[in-house]
N, C-alpha and C positions, 0 to 999 in steps of 0.2 A: 503492499500498498505504498501510495505517495501524498503528499502536502504540500497544495499547490496557493503560493501568498500572493494576494494580487491588488491592485490598488484600488480603492474604492470609488476613486473618481473615475479613470479612465479604464480601468477593466483590465489592464495589461499584468501578464503576469509578471511578477517580482522573482518570484523563487521558487525552487521544487527541492521537495526535502525528501529525502527516504526516510530518516528518521526525525522524530520531532526536538526542535528546538528553541531557545526562548525567542520571540519574536523582536526582542530590543535586539539581539544578536544579529537575524536578518537587517533591522531597519539600520542597526550599526552602517552597514557595508555601502548603504547609500545615503549616510549623514542624512536619514530620517527625512528622505523625499524619494517621493517616485522619482526614478531614473526616467522614465517617460514623459511625464508631463509636469513634474515637479512641485506633485501637491504632499504637504505636511503627512505623513504617516504617524498614527498613535497606536500605540499596544493597548492603550485603553479602549479605543475604538474599534473592535473588529465586530465581525460575523463569521462564522463557520459553517461551511455547506459544505454536507459529503454526501459523496456521488457511489454507488457499489459499482466497481470495475470490473 
């Protein structure tokens, strides 16, 4: 199973993880902003969508 982290504004996939890690670690790689649209990412405001694959 893998987990995709996507921007809440533009929907662009920011990271795909095979093992869960803290969202802060993912955000740190991109200075807390979406690399596509520059939207400020927040670990406090997120949703989790689960798809059976």
